[in-house]
N, C-alpha and C positions, 0 to 999 in steps of 0.2 A: 468321606475324604477329609483329612485333617485340616486342610486350608479352610474349608467352609466352617468347620467346627470352631477353629481357633480364631478366625479373623472376622467373625460376624459382629464387629464392633466399630465404633468411631475411634479415630486416633487423633487426639488433641493434646498438644503440649507434651508429647512423649508418653501419654497414657492411653491405654486401651480401655474404653468404657462404653456402656450403652448410651444411646441417645435418650433424651428425656421427652421426646414427642409422644403423643397419645396413640400412635398407630405404628405398624411395622411395614417395612419393605420386605416382601417375600421374594426370595431368589429361587427361581425354578430352572430345572434342566429343560430346555426347549424341545428336546427330542422325546423324552418319556414323561415329562411333567413332574418328575421327582422334586420334592421340596429340598433345596440345598441349604438354605439358611433363612432365618427370620431376624431382621435387624430393626430395632426401634429407631425411628428417624431422628436426625439432629434438628433442633429448633433454631430459630433465628438467634437466640441467645448463645447457643453453642457455636454457630457460625461466627458470632462476635468474639467468643473466647478463642476460637481457632485463629482468627486474624490478629487478635491482640498478642497471642503467644508468638505468632510469626513475626510480628513487629518487634517484640522484645528480643527474640533470638537473632534477628537479621543483622542488627548493628555489629555484634561481635563477629558474626560470620563474614560480613563484608570486609572486616579488618584482618581476617585470617589469611595467611600467606596462601596464594593460589596453588602453590606446589603441595601444600598440606591439604587443601580442599580436594584436589584431584585424587588423593588416596582413597577417599570415600567411594568414588566411582570405579576405581580399580577393584575394590573389594566387592562392590555391588555386582560387577560383571562376573567375578568368580562365583558369587552366590547363585546367580542365575544359571551359570554353567553347571554347578553342582546339583541344582534342584530342577534341572530341565525336564526330567521325566515327570515329576510331580506337577510342575507348572503346565506341561502339555496336557495332562489329564484334567487339570482345572479348566483350561481353555475349552477343551472338548465338552466338558460337562456344563459349564455355565453359558457358553456361546453357541453350542452346537457346531463348533468349528471342526473340520476334518483334521486328520493327522497332518496332511499336507499344509493346510492353512495354519495350524498351530506352529509347525516348523518354520513357515514363512514369517509369522509374527515374531517368534523368538529370535530368529536370525536377525531381523531388522532391529529389534529391541537391543540386542547386544551390539550391533553396529552403532546405534545412536549413543550407547553408553561409552563406547570407545571414542566417539567424537567428543562427548562431554569431557572426557579426560583431557583432551587437547584444548577444548574450549575454555577451560579455566585459565589458560595462559594467553588467550587470543586478544583480549582488549588492549588496544594501543592508544596512547595519548599523542598529542601533537604540540609542537611549539610553532606558532604562526607569527609572521612579521606584523609590525604595527606602524602606522603612519606617524605615531607620536614618538618623538625621540626619547630613548631611555626606557621604553615600555617593552615588556616581554609578555606575550599572550600564550598561556598554557591552556590546552583543551584536554580535559580528563574524561575518560570513560568510567562511569560509576553505575552500580546496580540501580535499577528503578526502585527497589525496596522489597515490596511484597507483590507476588503475582498470584492471581486466581486462575486456576486451570479447570476447565470443564471438558470431560472426555466423553466420547460416544460409545455405543455398544458393539460396534463391528470389529474394531481392533483395539480393545480397551487397554490391554497391557502395554502394547506398543505406543499408542497415541497419548497415553498418560505420561509414560517415560519420555516421549519425544519432546514434550514441553517442560516437564518437571526437572529432568536431569540438566538441560542447558540453563534453565533459570537458576537452579541451585549452584551449578558450576560457576556462574557469573556473579555469585555473591548475593543472590536474592533468597528470600524465604517464600514458601508456597503453601497455599490452601487449595486442595484438590477435591473436586466433587465428581465422582464417577456417575455414569448413567445408572438409573435405578435397576435396569435389567442386568447390569454387570458390576455390582458393587465390590466383588472380591477381586476379579482380574483387573478392573480399572481403578481400584481404590486401595483397599486394605492390603492386598498382596504387594502393591508397589511400596506402601509404607513399611511393610515388614522387611522387604529387601533392604531398604535404606536404613531402617533401624538396626538390622543385623550388620550392616556395613559400617556402623559407627557414626551415622549422621547425628549431630547434637539435637537434643529434644527441642521441639518448637519450630524447627526449620521446615519440616514437612508435616502438614496436618491433613487429615482426610475426614470430610463430612459426608456421610451417606444420608441423603435427604431428597426432597422433592419440592418443586416450586409451589405445590399445593400447601406445603407446610411453611416455607420461608419466604415466598414471594420473590422479590428482587434483592433480598438481603445479601446474597453472595456477590452480585455485581455492582450494587449501589453502595456497599459498605465503604466508609471513607478511607480505610487502610490501604487496600490494593491500588497500585498505580497502573497495572496492566492486567487485562483479562485475555487469556488464550482459550478460545472456544472452538471445538470441532463438533459439527452437527449439521442440522438442516438449515437451509437459507431462511425459512420462516422464523425459527428461533434466533438465528444469527442476526436477523434484522432487528429483533427486539433487544438482543444483547448490545448491538451497536448503538441503538438509540439511548439506552440507559447509560452506557459508557460515555457517550458524547455529552449527555446532560450532566454527568458527574466528572467531566474532564479526565477521563481515563483513556489510555491507549488500548485499542481492541485489535487483537490478531484473530482473524476469522478464517477458518478452513471449513468450507461449506460444501454443498452438494454439487453434482455434476450431471451432465447429459452428453458424455463424450462420444465422439464419432471416430470409428476406425474406418479409414478410406482405402479401398482396394482399387488401384488403377489398372488400366488394361494391360500393362506390362509386368504385373506382379507375379511372384512365385505363388501360385494359387494354393498348393498344398501347405506351404508355410504360412500364408495369410490365414488359412482356415484354422491351423493350430493356434496362432496368435489370437484370433477372434474368439475361438471357443474358450480359451483360458481367460481372456479379458472380459468376457461377458459372464462366465459362470463360476469364477473363483469365489469361494465363500458364499455360494448361493446367489451371487450378484449383489450382495450387501457391501458394496465397495464404491466409494464416491468417485473413483477413477474408472469404474467399469465402462466397457464399451456398450452404452445403451443403444446406440444406433450403428449399424454396420452398413456403410455406403459402398456399393459395388458398381463398377463400370458395367454398363449394360452388355458390352461385348463379352464379358466373362461371367455374367450373372448366373447363367444356368449351371456352368461347371462349378462355380464357387458354392452356390446354394445346395446343389446335390451333395457335394462333399461335406459341407458344413452340417447339414441335417444328419447325414450318416454318422459323423463323428459325435454329434450331440446325443444320438441314440445310444452310444456306447457308454455314456456317463452313468455311473451307478448311484442311485438315490437310496438313502437309508440311514442307518445308525452311524453317526460320525465317529464312534469309537472303533468301528471296523476300518482297518487301514486301507481297504479296497474302495471305500466310499468316496465319491467325488462331490456329491450334493447332499448336504445335511439339512437340518431344519432351519427355517427362518426364526428370528429371535423370539417371536411371540405370535399369538393367534391374530392379533390386530394386523400385523404385517402380512401374515399369510392370507388373511381375508382381503386385505387391500390389494395385494398383487393379483390374487385370483379374480377380483372384481375388475381390475384394469384389463386383464386378458379378455374376460367375458364381454366387457363393453366395447373393446376395440374390434373384436370379431363381429359383434352385432352391428357395428358401424360400417362394416364392409371389408375388413381385413381378412386375409386368408391365413389359416393356421396350417403351416407345413408340419408342425408338431404341436400337439396340445397336451400339456402336462396335467396330470391329475393332482388334486390336493387331498392329503390325508393328514389331519391334525395340522402340525406346523411344517410338514414335509410338502413342498411344492415342487413338482417335477418340472423339468425344462420345457418351455414353449418357444417356438420359432414362428414369428408372424411376418408376412409380407403383403404386398398389395394394399398398403395403407392409404386411405384417402389423404389428399394433400392437407386438409384442414384437421386431421386427427389430433386431438389434444395430446395423445401419448407421445407424439413426435417432439414436443417441446418440454416434457417433464422428465423428472428423474424416476426411474423404476428401480426400487431397491429389492430386486428379486430376480429369479432365473428366467428372464424373458428377453429374447433377442428380436430386434426389428431389422429386417433386411430391406434396404432401400436402394433401388437402382438409380443410376444417374447417367447422363449423356455429356461427357466432357468435363474438364477440370472446373470450368466456371460454375457449372451447376453443382458440382461436388462442394465447392466452397460456399455457395449460397445455402445449400441444405445444411452443411455442417455448422454454419453461423446462425441459422434460424432457430435459436434457442436463447433463453435468458441466462444460460450457464456458460462457463468457459474454464473448465478445470484441466482436463487432459485430452489426449487424442493420439491417433497414430495414422501413418500413411505407408502403404505398401506399394512398392514400385521396383522395377529393375534398374532404375536410374536414380541413384541417391540424391544427386543435386536437383533433379526434377522434384523429388519428394520434399527437399528443403524449401524450394521455391513455393511449393503449394502450402507447406506448413506455415510459412511466414504470413500467409493470407488468412489463416484460421485464428479467430479471436479466442485464444485460450492461453492459460498460463504455462502449460507444458504440453509438448507433443513429441512423438517418437517416430523415427523413420525405421521401417522394417522391424517392428517390434510390437509388443502389446501396449495397452494403455495404462496398465497398473504397475507403476514404478515409484520408488522412493529411495533416495540415496542421501547419506548424512551430510554431504557438503554442497549439494546442488540446490539452488533456491526452489522451494516447493510452495505452490499456491496458485490461486485462480484469478480470473477476471470476471467482470459482470457479477452475477449473483453467486458465483462460486467462492467469493471471499475477499478479504482485505488483508494485505500484507503478505509476507513470506516467512517461512521457517527454514531451518537447516543451515549449516555452515556459518558464514559471516552474517547471514540474515538473522541468526539467533542473537548475535551481538546487538543488532539494530532493534530487535524485538524486546530484549530483556535488560538493556542498559540505556542510559541517557548520557548526553554530553554536558559537561560543566566547564564553563570558561572562567579561569582565574587569571587575572592580569597582575603583573608585578611592575611597578614603576621604580626603576633603579636610579633615576635621576629625580628631577622635580618638575611636576606639571605646571604649566602656566594657566591660571584661571582668569576669566575676563572680569571678575569682581571679587 
C-alpha cells in the first residue's frame, strides 16, 4: 500500500527524512502480522529540531489573517474526502479496524476539520472597565505558541487531527508524536494531508519515536507551552507530573470504566442494541466503551438473554471483510492481557455466559456475570471485547456501583422517563453521560473530557480555545496616572 511505502519517515521542518536512531519501529498489520513499514526512530536531537522548527514557523503563522489560515483546513477536508478509500484501507491494515470503525473514524475526523475552519475565527478579546480614571483594559486571546500532541493507537487519525487541527487553526505550531503501533495513521498520514493542503513548512512536525529512545524529551522540552495527551491514566499521570514541573499546560484525555445503566422501565431491546455497540465497537478498544453494564434486577434475565444472543451474532475475523464486527486487538500484548483478565475473573468466581476464544490477536467476545463484589475487574479499564453484566436493586445501588471506580469518562442511562434518567445522570461522577443512547460519542462543539483518573481539561468547541490559547492583558492609560512617589 502506497501510504506505508511513502510515509515511513519523520516529517521535520517540511522535510521527509529518516530518523537517526539506531533502531527501527516496525509497523505490523495486527490481523495477519504483515510488516507494513520499518521506520528508524527519531532521537532527542530530532525532537529538538522539530520543536525549534515549530517555534520559528509559529511567529509568522500567528500573524497570518485567520481567514487565510482557515483555507488550509478547507483544503485538508477536501483531500480526506478525495482519498477516503485509501485512508480506509490504511486504517484497516494498521489498526485492525473494521470497515464500520474506519467509516466512524473518518466521519468524525472530517467533522473536526469542519469545526477547525470555524475555530480559526473563534477567539474574541474583551475590553474591561478599570477603577483607574482614563485606563482602558484590553484582554487579548493569543496562541500559546507551540503545542506537543501525543496520540493513541485506537483512533489515531481522528485523535491526532482532533488536537492538531484546532491548535493550528488558533495560530499555534505543533509537534506530533503518534503511538508506535500506529505511526502512519496517527502521524505521517496527518502530516501528508496538511502538507498537501498547503500548510507552511515547520508548522506541523511528526516525530516517530519511543520513550526508550527520547525519555521525557517530548514533554520536558522548553519550547512547547501545552501538551495534549490521549492514552492511559498511568502514562497520563507521568505526563502531568513532567508538565507541572516544567510549567506547561497539560490536556489529558485518559482511560475509562464507563457504566451503561438499564433501569426497570427501559426499552430492553433498544438498551441491548446500545450496550452491545458501546461494549464491542472496535473490539472494545475505546476509552468510552461500556466496561460495565448495570441492569435492574427486575429486568436482568430478559436483558441478559437478549444481550448474549445478540453478541453471539457478531462476526469475528478479518477486518478487511465488510461483514466483520470484531477484528484483532492492536498487538499480542493486548490480546494476552485481555485473555488473562477473563481467565482470572472466571477463576475468582465469575460466571461466563459467553467465553470467547483467542487466536493470535483475535479475541472473541466474552460476557461475564456473577462477579464477586471485590473483583478487581470491576474498577479497572478492560481494553478488549469483554462485557460485565452487574445486577442492582434500585437507583441508589446503581449510583453506588457506577461511581465505585477511579475513572469518570462516559456513561449512559436507559429509561422510559427521560427526566428520571437525567436526575440519575447528575449523580454519576463522570464528565459525559447519555440518556437512552450508547456511551461512545464525540461531537465537535460539545465539551469532551473526564473526571477523576479519566483526565484533566476539556476539548472540542470553545474548550479548544481555552486549551490552545492564553489571555493577555494590555492596559492603555489615556490620561495620567497618579503615583504615590
